[in-house]
N, C-alpha and C positions, 0 to 999 in steps of 0.2 A: 240686538242680542250680543246678551253676554256669552263669548264660548265657555270652554267649562279649560280648569289649570293645568289638565291632565292631557292636553291637545299639541299641547308644547313639548311636553317628557315624553310624552310615544312619539313624536318625529325629530326628537332629539336620537331617541333610543334604535331605531327606525333607519336614522344618517348613519350609529355607531352600527349599530348592522351591517350596512353596505359598504362601510368603509375596509372591516375586520373580512369580509371578502375581498374582495381589492385585490386588499394589501394581501392579502392571505393568494388572491391569484400572482401578482406582480412579483412574491419572493418562491412561489410556487415555478417562475417562468425563468427567473434570474437563477433560482440554486440549477437548474437545469444541467446538464455535461456537454458543452460548444460542440461538440464530437461524438458518436458512439466509442464507445468506452467496455472491452468483453476481455475474454481471457485467451492471452493470446497459443499454436500453436505448441503438443509439448515436445521439447524436443525427442529425434527415438537413437538418444544414447542418453546408454544412463554417468553419470557422474564415475558408476565404479569402472566401467568402461576401458570407459576416457585414462584412466587409470594404468591399465591394464595396458589400453596401446604403446600409453606412452611409455611404460616401464619398459615395451619392448622393442621403442623405439631407441632407448635409454635415453631420454629428456624427462628434466627438473621439473618443467611446469606445464600448467594445464591456462590457455587464452581464455576463459569465457567474454564472450560476446555478449553485449547488452541483448540478442535479440535472444542465445540461448541460457539470459539469467532471465526475461522473460514468460517460456517455459515452463525451467525448472520449479517458477516463481508460481505459473498459475497451474501447475501441476500438482507441486507443496497444499494451495489453497485448494482446489479442485480434491484431492484427498484427504490432506490433513488437518486442514488448515478451518476446515467448517466445520469441525471437530469440535469447535475451541468453544462457547461461551459469548468468550467477548468479538467476537467473531462473526460470530454467527445471529446476533440482535445488529448486527446491520444491515444483511441481509444484501453485500457482494453483490455484484455483477454483473464486475469487470476491472482490468489493473495491468495500468500501462508503468514499466519502471523505465527511468534514463538514469545512468550513473553519469553523475559528471565530478570529478576527479572522488575527492572527501563526501560531496555531497550524493545522499537515492534521491532523484524526485521521483514519486508514486503520482501517478492518478489514479486514482478510486471511481468505481462508478458505484452508487447503495440506492436501496430503495429501505430508507427505515423506517419509515412511517406513510402508513396510510400508501401503498402505491405512487409516494412522492419520489420522481425519480434527482439525486443531488450530484453533485461533482467536484470531487471534494479535492483538492491537493495538498498533498504532506512531502517536507522533506524531513531529511532525516542523514545522522552523521555516520559517517564508515569508518568505523577504525575495530584495528585485529587487534586480538591479545596475545600476541609470541609465546607469555610460558599456559596459557590453557589452550592457545588453539581455539579462539573460538569467533567469528566476526560476530560487533554488536550493531546497528542498527540503530539509537539515539533521538527520538525525535524530539524534532528542532520549530516548525514552523507548517502551523495546517492552515489550509485558507479555504475557502472559498472565492470563487472569480480571483476579484482588489482583497475580500476582506481576510482580515487574519485575527483566526480566533482562538480566543487564551485555549491551551493544551491540558488546561484542569478540568475543562468540563468534558473532557474524554475520554480519560485516564486511558491512557494513552502510556504502556508503558515497553521500554526497550524493548529487542527481535533479538535472541538471538541463536547464532542455527552455527549449531557445529562440524564441520565439513568431517572430516571425521567421520561420522553417523555414517555417512555418502561412499565410503570408502572400505579397501581393505584394514584387516587387521592392521597391517607389519608398516604402511606408509600412513605417515605424517603431513603435513600443512605447515610446512618452518615461517613463507611467512604472508602477505595476499596483498597483492601495489593492488589502489582503486584509479584509475584513467579515465580520462573521455570515451565512454562506454566501453567498455573493458576490466573484466577484473582479471590480472594476472597472480593465477594458485604458485606460489613452487614449494615441488610436493620438496621428503623425505623420504629418506630408510626408520624405521623404529624394528633398533636390533636389542 
């Protein structure tokens, strides 16, 4: 008895569908964050209050610890960050920041497509422009687990943070030193 020639084509298509499904499940398991990443608790003292305390004590530096940086970043994300369409589309579920000298390492949890949990690591270069008083965070590397992905795929832009927006109008930022697990911000008065 002779078999119909489409039998092999049907088997091939069925095998291809099964491979695609298994590959999708494997990819979903691979990109899932290793540990749960949520939002850091908010910092109970605002930067403006910290500056006022600093001036009362006649100190001209504020040292922000990594926990405080995480708290301020989470607070910003939950209030202003999700207003931005480029952030909203990734459906971020959590953020953890680690400062290492000139590099800011971000661990991000997102659900960008159909509830797929993705853990992404992003390294950003930290710079301070003394002339404008702006902190720049420049994307350097993006990777999922050990796989580095091209930055061009995600249209990542430099983030500019103006600390003056969070301080009194008569206070200016003179310098920012990025260290291991802290930012040391030196302030001056605008006369």
